[in-house]
N, C-alpha and C positions, 0 to 999 in steps of 0.2 A: 505495499500501498503506500503510494505518495503523502509521504508527510507536510510534503508544502503545501498541499490543495488547503490545509488545517493552519494556516499558520499566515495571517491576517498583515503579519509586518515582523520589521526586523529587531525588535523588541522582545514578541512573542516567541520567537526564532532562537532566540539566545537563551530565552526562560526553557523555554522546551529541550533544549540541550542540557541544561544544570539537571533539569528534571528527570532525561533520561539517564546521564550520568549518575545522578543519587540513586535511582531505584537497581542499574545493574549494580553499582557499588555497594547497596545493601545485598545482596547475592554473596556477593564474594567476603565481605566481613561476617557475615551468617556462616560462611563456609568456614574460615577460621577459628571459628568457637568450636562449630561440628568435629573438625579434624583435630584439634588438639590433643586429643588422646593416643591419635594415631602416631605412630615410631617415625621418627625424623619426618613427620608435616613439617614444610615450611610454608610459612605464613605468607600473603599474599595482599595489595590494595590497588588501587587503580592508580595511576598517576596524576595524583589529586593536583599538585604543584606544576605540571604538565599541562592541565587542563585550563587550571584560571590564567596561567601565563595565557595560551591561545583565544581563552575567550578577550582576553585582555588585549590582547593584539587586533583583531579582530574587531572589538568595541573601540580600540581607538582608531582603526583605517577607517570604521563606520562614519564616525566624529567628520573623521579630515575630509574625505575623500564621497561619501553618502554611499557605501557601497560595502555589504558585510559579507566577507569574504573567510572562510574557515579555513587557516593553513595545516595541512596534515605534517604529524609529528614523527617521533620515534615508533611514539606507541600509538599515538590515535592516529587513525583514518577517516577520513570523508568521503563520501560517496554519491552517486548522482541522487536525485530525490529523496533528501533527508539520513540518509543512512551514512552510518558513526559503528566504527570497530573501534574496541580498546583493549590492547595487551592488557592484562594483569600484569603486576612487576613484584620481584620477591619485597618482601618486608624486612630488613636485617633490623629495624628496632624491637617489630614485633616476634621475630626471632630470638634474639638475643634474651628478650623478656621472658619468651615462652620455656626457654634450657635453666632461665636463674630463678623465676617467681613466675609460678603457673596462676595464680590466684592476683596476680599483675597482670598478666598476660590478658586474661579472661578480663580485667577491669579496665583493659584500655581498650579492647573489643567494643565492649557494652560501650563505652563513651562514645566510642569513634559511630557506633550504632546510632545513639542518641542525638551526637551533633548532625549525620548523613540525612537522618530521617526531618530533623530541624529545615537544613536544606532545601530537601527535597519539599515540604510541607507550604512554606516562604514561595520557593518558582512554583508551587502550582498553584497557591493563592494569587498571586503576583498573574500570574496568564491569567485565572478565571475574572482578574477584575481588567485587566487593560485590554482583553480581546473579548472579553462577554463570553468567551468560548467555554465547557467543562473543562476540568482538567482530568486527564491528559489525554490528547487525541490518543485513538484509537493503535494498540499494536506498539506503543514505546519502549518494549522490555520484548517484543520478540523477532522477526525477522531483519527491521529498521536500524536495529540498535544491536549492540552484541560485545559482550566482553568475548575474547578467543585468547587460547593458548598456544595460540599459531605464532611463528617469529612476526618481529614486526617485518622482515623484509620479503615474509611472504604475505602481506596484505594488500591487496589491491585497490586504489582510490577508485577504481572506477566499476568494480565490479558490486551490485547487490552485497550486503550482508546478510550471508547464508550460513548458519552451521549446522 
């Protein structure tokens, strides 16, 4: 499904990307909690700083040139029709904490889930208030947006996101 048909303007498009990102991150963080008792488990996260930086660049360019362009990064690939693929990265801080203090590791993951939930909720509310459309567009966490374990080199910005 083409998400762009649901998005009336650039502000809403940025907010939808944030809502999509937080939905994907929720799954990764939940997986970190489920996997913590698995021997050798390596916690992952989505590249939050990388995502924030690319949004900052896109918004800055939009303000200067009146166009919104999401540029691919090492771990985040944008495709046609509003698709987005994100490569989860190893979370070294969480991995060290998991080994040293599993209770603190669990607390970290729960705190991240809460923060992520609030970020997503704010994005959803802003989408609804700004665009008048109910949040969120259909399929934000299915075929149009994917967290993938494929290496970043294997991700194509021209293919629809499917896994």
